[in-house]
Structures are given as structure tokens and as C-alpha cells.
GUMI-457763 format. One record per atom (N, C-alpha, C): residue in one letter; residue number from 1; atom name; x, y, z. Coordinates in pm, whole numbers, plus 32768, in hexadecimal, padded with zeros to 4 digits. Layout:
(atom "a", NUM, "CA", (X, Y, Z))
...
//
This chain:
(atom "x", 1, "N", (BD0D, B509, 1607))
(atom "x", 1, "CA", (BC95, B4FD, 1659))
(atom "x", 1, "C", (BC1F, B4BC, 15F9))
(atom "x", 2, "N", (BBE9, B45D, 162E))
(atom "x", 2, "CA", (BB95, B42A, 15CE))
(atom "x", 2, "C", (BB09, B42C, 1620))
(atom "x", 3, "N", (BA92, B430, 15EF))
(atom "x", 3, "CA", (BA10, B42C, 162F))
(atom "x", 3, "C", (B9A4, B3FD, 15CD))
(atom "x", 4, "N", (B947, B3BE, 15FB))
(atom "x", 4, "CA", (B8C9, B3A2, 15B1))
(atom "x", 4, "C", (B847, B3D7, 15F5))
(atom "x", 5, "N", (B7FA, B415, 15B2))
(atom "x", 5, "CA", (B77E, B444, 15EC))
(atom "x", 5, "C", (B700, B408, 1586))
(atom "x", 6, "N", (B690, B403, 15D6))
(atom "x", 6, "CA", (B620, B3D7, 1595))
(atom "x", 6, "C", (B5B0, B403, 15C8))
(atom "x", 7, "N", (B53D, B41E, 1598))
(atom "x", 7, "CA", (B4BB, B45C, 15B4))
(atom "x", 7, "C", (B472, B46A, 154A))
(atom "x", 8, "N", (B3D7, B462, 1559))
(atom "x", 8, "CA", (B382, B475, 14F7))
(atom "x", 8, "C", (B394, B433, 147E))
(atom "x", 9, "N", (B3C6, B3AB, 1480))
(atom "x", 9, "CA", (B3DE, B360, 140F))
(atom "x", 9, "C", (B462, B387, 13B9))
(atom "x", 10, "N", (B4B2, B3E1, 13E0))
(atom "x", 10, "CA", (B531, B409, 13AD))
(atom "x", 10, "C", (B5A8, B3E0, 1405))
(atom "x", 11, "N", (B61E, B3C3, 13C1))
(atom "x", 11, "CA", (B68A, B3A1, 13F6))
(atom "x", 11, "C", (B6F8, B3EF, 13C8))
(atom "x", 12, "N", (B758, B422, 141F))
(atom "x", 12, "CA", (B7C3, B47A, 13F5))
(atom "x", 12, "C", (B837, B43E, 1438))
(atom "x", 13, "N", (B8A4, B447, 13DC))
(atom "x", 13, "CA", (B926, B40D, 1415))
(atom "x", 13, "C", (B987, B491, 13FF))
(atom "x", 14, "N", (B9D4, B4A5, 146A))
(atom "x", 14, "CA", (BA1C, B528, 1466))
(atom "x", 14, "C", (BABB, B4E3, 1491))
(atom "x", 15, "N", (BB28, B50D, 1431))
(atom "x", 15, "CA", (BBBB, B4F5, 1456))
(atom "x", 15, "C", (BBF8, B577, 143A))
(atom "x", 16, "N", (BC3A, B599, 14A4))
(atom "x", 16, "CA", (BC84, B60D, 14A2))
(atom "x", 16, "C", (BD12, B602, 14D1))
(atom "x", 17, "N", (BD76, B630, 147C))
(atom "x", 17, "CA", (BDF7, B62A, 149B))
(atom "x", 17, "C", (BE35, B6C3, 14AA))
(atom "x", 18, "N", (BEA2, B6C9, 14F1))
(atom "x", 18, "CA", (BEEF, B73B, 14FE))
(atom "x", 18, "C", (BF76, B729, 151B))
(atom "x", 19, "N", (BFC4, B78F, 14FE))
(atom "x", 19, "CA", (C059, B792, 1511))
(atom "x", 19, "C", (C08D, B813, 1545))
(atom "x", 20, "N", (C0F3, B7FE, 158A))
(atom "x", 20, "CA", (C126, B877, 15C9))
(atom "x", 20, "C", (C197, B8B2, 1564))
(atom "x", 21, "N", (C187, B934, 153A))
(atom "x", 21, "CA", (C1EC, B953, 14CC))
(atom "x", 21, "C", (C237, B9BE, 14F5))
(atom "x", 22, "N", (C246, B9E4, 1575))
(atom "x", 22, "CA", (C2A2, BA3E, 15BB))
(atom "x", 22, "C", (C272, BA77, 1641))
(atom "x", 23, "N", (C2B0, BACF, 1673))
(atom "x", 23, "CA", (C296, BB08, 1700))
(atom "x", 23, "C", (C215, BB54, 16F0))
(atom "x", 24, "N", (C1C3, BB56, 175C))
(atom "x", 24, "CA", (C141, BB95, 1778))
(atom "x", 24, "C", (C153, BC16, 1798))
(atom "x", 25, "N", (C0FD, BC7A, 1771))
(atom "x", 25, "CA", (C0FE, BCFD, 17A7))
(atom "x", 25, "C", (C063, BD18, 17CB))
(atom "x", 26, "N", (C048, BD7F, 181D))
(atom "x", 26, "CA", (BFC0, BDB0, 1849))
(atom "x", 26, "C", (BF63, BDBF, 17C9))
(atom "x", 27, "N", (BF99, BDCC, 175B))
(atom "x", 27, "CA", (BF4A, BDE1, 16D3))
(atom "x", 27, "C", (BF0F, BD5E, 16B3))
(atom "x", 28, "N", (BF40, BCFD, 16DD))
(atom "x", 28, "CA", (BF0A, BC76, 16C5))
(atom "x", 28, "C", (BEA0, BC3B, 1712))
(atom "x", 29, "N", (BE91, BC77, 1781))
(atom "x", 29, "CA", (BE1D, BC4A, 17CA))
(atom "x", 29, "C", (BDA5, BC85, 17A2))
(atom "x", 30, "N", (BD29, BC3B, 17B9))
(atom "x", 30, "CA", (BC9E, BC6E, 178F))
(atom "x", 30, "C", (BC85, BCDA, 1804))
(atom "x", 31, "N", (BC22, BD3C, 17C5))
(atom "x", 31, "CA", (BBF7, BDAD, 181D))
(atom "x", 31, "C", (BB93, BD5E, 187F))
(atom "x", 32, "N", (BB8A, BD96, 18ED))
(atom "x", 32, "CA", (BB23, BD77, 195C))
(atom "x", 32, "C", (BAAA, BD98, 192D))
(atom "x", 33, "N", (BA42, BD1E, 1931))
(atom "x", 33, "CA", (B9B9, BD2C, 18F5))
(atom "x", 33, "C", (B95F, BD9C, 194B))
(atom "x", 34, "N", (B909, BDD8, 18FD))
(atom "x", 34, "CA", (B8AC, BE23, 1949))
(atom "x", 34, "C", (B857, BDDA, 19AE))
(atom "x", 35, "N", (B84C, BE0F, 1A2F))
(atom "x", 35, "CA", (B7FF, BDBF, 1AA0))
(atom "x", 35, "C", (B77E, BD8D, 1A7A))
(atom "x", 36, "N", (B72F, BDD2, 1A20))
(atom "x", 36, "CA", (B6B2, BD9D, 19EA))
(atom "x", 36, "C", (B6BF, BD1A, 19A8))
(atom "x", 37, "N", (B736, BD08, 1972))
(atom "x", 37, "CA", (B75D, BC8D, 1924))
(atom "x", 37, "C", (B78A, BC09, 1987))
(atom "x", 38, "N", (B79C, BC25, 19FC))
(atom "x", 38, "CA", (B7DB, BBBF, 1A4E))
(atom "x", 38, "C", (B76E, BB91, 1AA5))
(atom "x", 39, "N", (B76A, BB00, 1ABB))
(atom "x", 39, "CA", (B700, BAC3, 1B14))
(atom "x", 39, "C", (B75A, BAB0, 1B99))
(atom "x", 40, "N", (B732, BAD9, 1C0D))
(atom "x", 40, "CA", (B777, BAB7, 1C8B))
(atom "x", 40, "C", (B73E, BA40, 1CC8))
(atom "x", 41, "N", (B791, B9E6, 1CF4))
(atom "x", 41, "CA", (B772, B976, 1D38))
(atom "x", 41, "C", (B76D, B986, 1DCA))
(atom "x", 42, "N", (B708, B98A, 1E01))
(atom "x", 42, "CA", (B6E6, B9D6, 1E8C))
(atom "x", 42, "C", (B726, B987, 1F02))
(atom "x", 43, "N", (B724, B90C, 1EF1))
(atom "x", 43, "CA", (B74D, B8AD, 1F5F))
(atom "x", 43, "C", (B795, B839, 1F35))
(atom "x", 44, "N", (B7B4, B7DF, 1F85))
(atom "x", 44, "CA", (B7F7, B771, 1F5E))
(atom "x", 44, "C", (B7B2, B705, 1F19))
(atom "x", 45, "N", (B72E, B704, 1F39))
(atom "x", 45, "CA", (B6D5, B6A2, 1F07))
(atom "x", 45, "C", (B6D2, B6CA, 1E6D))
(atom "x", 46, "N", (B6BA, B753, 1E4A))
(atom "x", 46, "CA", (B6B5, B77A, 1DC3))
(atom "x", 46, "C", (B735, B750, 1D82))
(atom "x", 47, "N", (B7A9, B766, 1DBD))
(atom "x", 47, "CA", (B815, B743, 1D68))
(atom "x", 47, "C", (B83A, B6B0, 1D5B))
(atom "x", 48, "N", (B805, B664, 1DB4))
(atom "x", 48, "CA", (B816, B5D2, 1D9B))
(atom "x", 48, "C", (B7A7, B59F, 1D33))
(atom "x", 49, "N", (B737, B5E8, 1D28))
(atom "x", 49, "CA", (B6DD, B5BB, 1CB7))
(atom "x", 49, "C", (B705, B5E4, 1C33))
(atom "x", 50, "N", (B74A, B654, 1C24))
(atom "x", 50, "CA", (B798, B691, 1BB2))
(atom "x", 50, "C", (B805, B628, 1B87))
(atom "x", 51, "N", (B847, B606, 1BDD))
(atom "x", 51, "CA", (B8B9, B5A1, 1BBF))
(atom "x", 51, "C", (B87F, B518, 1B93))
(atom "x", 52, "N", (B80F, B4F7, 1BCF))
(atom "x", 52, "CA", (B7D8, B460, 1BB3))
(atom "x", 52, "C", (B7A8, B470, 1B3A))
(atom "x", 53, "N", (B769, B4DA, 1B10))
(atom "x", 53, "CA", (B724, B4E6, 1A85))
(atom "x", 53, "C", (B791, B4EC, 1A1A))
(atom "x", 54, "N", (B7FD, B52A, 1A2A))
(atom "x", 54, "CA", (B86C, B542, 19DD))
(atom "x", 54, "C", (B8A7, B4D1, 19C3))
(atom "x", 55, "N", (B8BA, B474, 1A31))
(atom "x", 55, "CA", (B8F5, B3EF, 1A28))
(atom "x", 55, "C", (B890, B389, 19C0))
(atom "x", 56, "N", (B81F, B393, 19D7))
(atom "x", 56, "CA", (B7BB, B347, 1982))
(atom "x", 56, "C", (B7D2, B383, 18ED))
(atom "x", 57, "N", (B7DB, B3FE, 18C8))
(atom "x", 57, "CA", (B7EC, B414, 1841))
(atom "x", 57, "C", (B867, B3E2, 180B))
(atom "x", 58, "N", (B8E1, B3F3, 1869))
(atom "x", 58, "CA", (B956, B3C0, 182D))
(atom "x", 58, "C", (B96E, B336, 181B))
(atom "x", 59, "N", (B924, B2DC, 185B))
(atom "x", 59, "CA", (B92C, B24A, 1858))
(atom "x", 59, "C", (B8C9, B222, 17DC))
(atom "x", 60, "N", (B880, B276, 17A6))
(atom "x", 60, "CA", (B81E, B246, 1734))
(atom "x", 60, "C", (B863, B210, 16BA))
//
């Protein structure tokens, strides 16, 4: 995965690589976040806006 971000005069480039090293187990999965840490997208318009802005960030 590669991404570039910019804002407030700063630019950040992220490159992330991963490999599968064996079978997965439930221990390998992250814990479910606390509900206070989750933003609910209440309708289709909010979801579309989220993906539009995500796409803008990924194409920088």
C-alpha cells in the first residue's frame, strides 16, 4: 500500500508492506473498538462523502 498526504504545508508519504506468514487464528484479529471511538455513517450520502474524501487522499 502506498499513500501520500498533505496539509498545513506538510507532506507525508506512506509505504506499507505485509506478508502472510502462516494460518490465522482469532488471536490475530484486532479487538473491536469501544463504541465511543467509532464514527457511524448515518446514511448513504455520508458514506459516499467518506469514500469521496478517502479517494482524494489516496490520489494525492
